[in-house]
VOBA-1610 file (N, C-alpha, C; in pm, whole numbers, padded with zeros to 5 digits, always signed):
BEGIN
Met+06394+07607+06682Met+06457+07567+06804Met+06428+07667+06914Asp+06394+07616+07030Asp+06373+07703+07144Asp+06506+07723+07216Arg+06532+07846+07247Arg+06656+07875+07319Arg+06624+07883+07467Val+06700+07815+07544Val+06685+07819+07689Val+06774+07931+07741Pro+06716+08027+07814Pro+06801+08136+07863Pro+06902+08084+07965Gln+07024+08132+07951Gln+07128+08093+08043Gln+07127+08186+08163Glu+07161+08132+08278Glu+07165+08214+08398Glu+07294+08295+08399Ser+07281+08420+08435Ser+07400+08503+08446Ser+07456+08490+08587Ala+07576+08543+08605Ala+07640+08536+08737Ala+07560+08612+08841Ala+07493+08720+08798Ala+07413+08798+08892Ala+07291+08721+08940Asp+07238+08631+08856Asp+07122+08552+08895Asp+07160+08440+08993Leu+07287+08403+09000Leu+07332+08296+09086Leu+07374+08344+09224Gln+07367+08474+09249Gln+07405+08529+09379Gln+07304+08486+09485Pro+07350+08475+09610Pro+07253+08448+09716Pro+07158+08567+09730Pro+07037+08543+09776Pro+06942+08653+09788Pro+06988+08755+09892Ser+06938+08874+09876Ser+06973+08981+09969Ser+06881+08972+10090Ser+06935+08999+10207Ser+06854+08996+10329Ser+06769+09122+10342Thr+06783+09216+10248Thr+06702+09338+10251Thr+06563+09316+10192Gly+06543+09203+10123Gly+06416+09178+10056Gly+06417+09226+09912Leu+06524+09292+09871Leu+06540+09340+09734Leu+06624+09241+09656Thr+06624+09254+09525Thr+06717+09175+09446Thr+06858+09228+09474Pro+06960+09145+09457Pro+07096+09194+09482Pro+07133+09316+09398Arg+07090+09321+09274Arg+07120+09438+09190Arg+07053+09563+09244Ala+06926+09553+09283Ala+06856+09670+09335Ala+06918+09717+09466Ala+06953+09625+09552Ala+07017+09662+09679Ala+07153+09726+09655Ser+07228+09674+09557Ser+07359+09731+09525Ser+07344+09872+09470Met+07247+09892+09384Met+07224+10026+09331Met+07178+10122+09441Leu+07093+10073+09529Leu+07043+10156+09638Leu+07156+10200+09731Ala+07260+10118+09742Ala+07374+10154+09826Ala+07443+10280+09777Tyr+07436+10308+09648Tyr+07499+10428+09591Tyr+07404+10546+09578Leu+07275+10523+09586Leu+07178+10625+09550Leu+07195+10755+09627Ala+07211+10749+09757Ala+07230+10870+09838Ala+07372+10874+09895Gly+07464+10817+09824Gly+07603+10821+09866Gly+07629+10738+09991Pro+07715+10787+10078Pro+07751+10708+10195Pro+07636+10687+10293Phe+07535+10771+10288Phe+07420+10756+10377Phe+07340+10631+10344Ser+07308+10613+10217Ser+07235+10492+10178Ser+07326+10370+10185Gly+07457+10389+10163Gly+07550+10279+10180Gly+07550+10227+10322Ala+07546+10317+10420Ala+07543+10276+10561Ala+07412+10206+10594Leu+07301+10255+10540Leu+07172+10191+10566Leu+07166+10050+10508Ile+07215+10034+10385Ile+07217+09902+10323Ile+07312+09810+10400Leu+07424+09863+10444Leu+07519+09781+10520Leu+07457+09731+10650Leu+07378+09814+10715Leu+07311+09772+10838Leu+07204+09667+10811Ala+07139+09677+10695Ala+07029+09585+10664Ala+07075+09455+10601Glu+07191+09455+10537Glu+07238+09339+10462Glu+07332+09253+10546Ser+07301+09123+10554Ser+07389+09033+10628Ser+07431+08911+10546Lys+07367+08886+10430Lys+07393+08764+10353Lys+07482+08785+10231Asn+07446+08878+10146Asn+07507+08890+10015Asn+07636+08972+10020Ala+07747+08910+09985Ala+07877+08976+09990Ala+07889+09087+09886Asp+07828+09070+09768Asp+07836+09173+09666Asp+07763+09300+09708Val+07647+09285+09770Val+07572+09401+09818Val+07651+09472+09927Arg+07711+09395+10018Arg+07793+09454+10124Arg+07916+09525+10065Phe+07973+09467+09959Phe+08086+09532+09891Phe+08045+09668+09837His+07931+09674+09768His+07886+09801+09711His+07854+09902+09821Ala+07799+09855+09932Ala+07770+09945+10043Ala+07899+10002+10101Trp+07999+09917+10122Trp+08127+09965+10174Trp+08195+10058+10074Gln+08188+10024+09945Gln+08251+10110+09845Gln+08183+10246+09840Ser+08053+10249+09860Ser+07981+10375+09865Ser+08026+10459+09985Ile+08040+10393+10098Ile+08082+10465+10219Ile+08224+10518+10204Val+08315+10432+10161Val+08455+10470+10152Val+08481+10562+10032Gly+08432+10524+09915Gly+08462+10600+09794Gly+08388+10731+09785Leu+08255+10725+09788Leu+08178+10848+09778Leu+08190+10932+09903Gly+08200+10865+10018Gly+08220+10938+10143Gly+08355+11008+10146Gly+08457+10941+10095Gly+08590+11004+10088Gly+08592+11125+09997Leu+08524+11116+09884Leu+08516+11232+09795Leu+08436+11345+09861Gly+08333+11308+09937Gly+08255+11410+10009Gly+08338+11481+10115Val+08421+11405+10186Val+08510+11465+10285Val+08612+11557+10216Ala+08665+11513+10102Ala+08759+11597+10027Ala+08691+11727+09982Leu+08566+11717+09943Leu+08491+11836+09902Leu+08472+11932+10018Leu+08433+11880+10133Leu+08416+11966+10251Leu+08549+12029+10293Leu+08656+11952+10284Leu+08788+12004+10317Leu+08829+12117+10222Ala+08800+12100+10094Ala+08832+12205+09996Ala+08753+12333+10025Tyr+08625+12319+10062Tyr+08546+12437+10097Tyr+08598+12502+10225Ala+08636+12421+10325Ala+08688+12476+10450Ala+08820+12549+10426Leu+08908+12490+10344Leu+09034+12557+10311Leu+09010+12683+10229Gly+08905+12679+10146Gly+08870+12799+10070Gly+08823+12911+10161Ala+08745+12876+10263Ala+08701+12978+10358Ala+08819+13032+10437Ala+08913+12944+10476Ala+09032+12990+10548Ala+09122+13072+10456Ala+09124+13039+10328Ala+09207+13112+10232Ala+09156+13254+10210Leu+09031+13276+10244Leu+08974+13411+10230Leu+09053+13511+10314Leu+09109+13464+10425Leu+09189+13551+10511Leu+09328+13576+10453Val+09372+13487+10362Val+09506+13499+10306Val+09505+13582+10178Ser+09431+13535+10078Ser+09426+13609+09952Ser+09305+13565+09870Ala+09264+13652+09783Ala+09152+13621+09695Ala+09190+13514+09593Thr+09316+13511+09554Thr+09362+13410+09458Thr+09354+13270+09520Ala+09395+13257+09646Ala+09388+13128+09714Ala+09243+13083+09726Leu+09153+13177+09754Leu+09010+13145+09761Leu+08961+13093+09626Thr+08998+13159+09519Thr+08957+13117+09385Thr+09011+12979+09351Val+09135+12953+09387Val+09195+12822+09359Val+09123+12712+09436Met+09094+12736+09563Met+09028+12634+09644Met+08886+12607+09595Phe+08815+12711+09556Phe+08679+12689+09504Phe+08682+12624+09366Ala+08784+12649+09288Ala+08799+12579+09159Ala+08828+12431+09185Leu+08911+12402+09285Leu+08938+12264+09324Leu+08810+12195+09371Ala+08730+12266+09451Ala+08604+12210+09498Ala+08510+12182+09380Ser+08509+12268+09282Ser+08426+12244+09163Ser+08472+12120+09088Gly+08602+12102+09078Gly+08655+11982+09014Gly+08618+11856+09090Ile+08624+11863+09223Ile+08585+11747+09304Ile+08437+11716+09286Trp+08353+11819+09274Trp+08210+11797+09248Trp+08190+11720+09117Ile+08263+11759+09015Ile+08250+11692+08885Ile+08294+11546+08895Val+08408+11523+08960Val+08457+11386+08978Val+08357+11305+09060Leu+08302+11364+09166Leu+08204+11296+09250Leu+08080+11256+09171Ala+08031+11345+09087Ala+07911+11316+09007Ala+07940+11203+08906Ile+08057+11206+08844Ile+08092+11103+08746Ile+08109+10967+08815Val+08179+10965+08928Val+08201+10840+09001Val+08067+10784+09051Trp+07980+10871+09101Trp+07849+10828+09150Trp+07768+10764+09037Ala+07762+10829+08922Ala+07686+10775+08808Ala+07748+10645+08758Leu+07879+10638+08753Leu+07947+10518+08707Leu+07923+10401+08803Cys+07927+10427+08933Cys+07901+10322+09032Cys+07758+10271+09021Leu+07662+10361+09003Leu+07523+10320+08984Leu+07509+10232+08860Trp+07570+10273+08752Trp+07561+10199+08626Trp+07624+10061+08640Lys+07743+10054+08701Lys+07811+09926+08717Lys+07737+09834+08815Ala+07674+09890+08918Ala+07596+09808+09011Ala+07473+09751+08939His+07414+09829+08850His+07301+09780+08773His+07342+09668+08679Ala+07465+09675+08626Ala+07514+09571+08536Ala+07539+09440+08610Gly+07559+09447+08740Gly+07579+09327+08820Gly+07725+09300+08848Gly+07749+09227+08954Gly+07885+09192+08991Gly+07956+09304+09063Arg+08087+09290+09073Arg+08169+09390+09142Arg+08252+09468+09044Trp+08260+09596+09066Trp+08349+09685+08993Trp+08416+09772+09097Lys+08548+09769+09101Lys+08620+09836+09207Lys+08668+09974+09166Leu+08644+10070+09254Leu+08710+10199+09241Leu+08857+10179+09276Pro+08947+10262+09222Pro+09089+10236+09242Pro+09135+10218+09387Ile+09104+10303+09476Ile+09151+10291+09614Ile+09040+10237+09704Ala+08922+10293+09692Ala+08811+10256+09779Ala+08769+10110+09760Gly+08782+10057+09641Gly+08743+09919+09614Gly+08827+09818+09692Asp+08955+09849+09709Asp+09041+09759+09787Asp+09000+09758+09934Tyr+08970+09876+09987Tyr+08923+09884+10126Tyr+08788+09813+10141Ala+08700+09833+10045Ala+08567+09771+10052Ala+08579+09620+10052Glu+08669+09564+09971Glu+08687+09418+09970Glu+08740+09368+10104Arg+08825+09445+10169Arg+08877+09403+10300Arg+08767+09405+10405Phe+08677+09502+10397Phe+08572+09517+10498Phe+08460+09416+10482Val+08441+09364+10359Val+08335+09267+10335Val+08367+09141+10412
//
């Protein structure tokens, strides 16, 4: 018996206006964080899933990037207060780096799998912006 391959939900998506497949465009939205998310958002006008991933990249990864910069800035300001405060802020920044790397890799993996996967807070905002 010949098996006819069934179409997956990702194959039924409208094409991307970027010229890429929706999965590739979604993955590209995460590749360079909020920068590539903004570029994909500017280029994409048709596919809602690709726009969702672009917004989630901007809001989620961009938000973690802002938190990281804030932790470093507070660490630099803490240098004037105490060495312990500096150590705590740089330890916090290191933790944010680890979370950022894990979230980035997870978003890339889930975008490759197809469909939407929402980050806890950023995903809700991304759905509203789409």
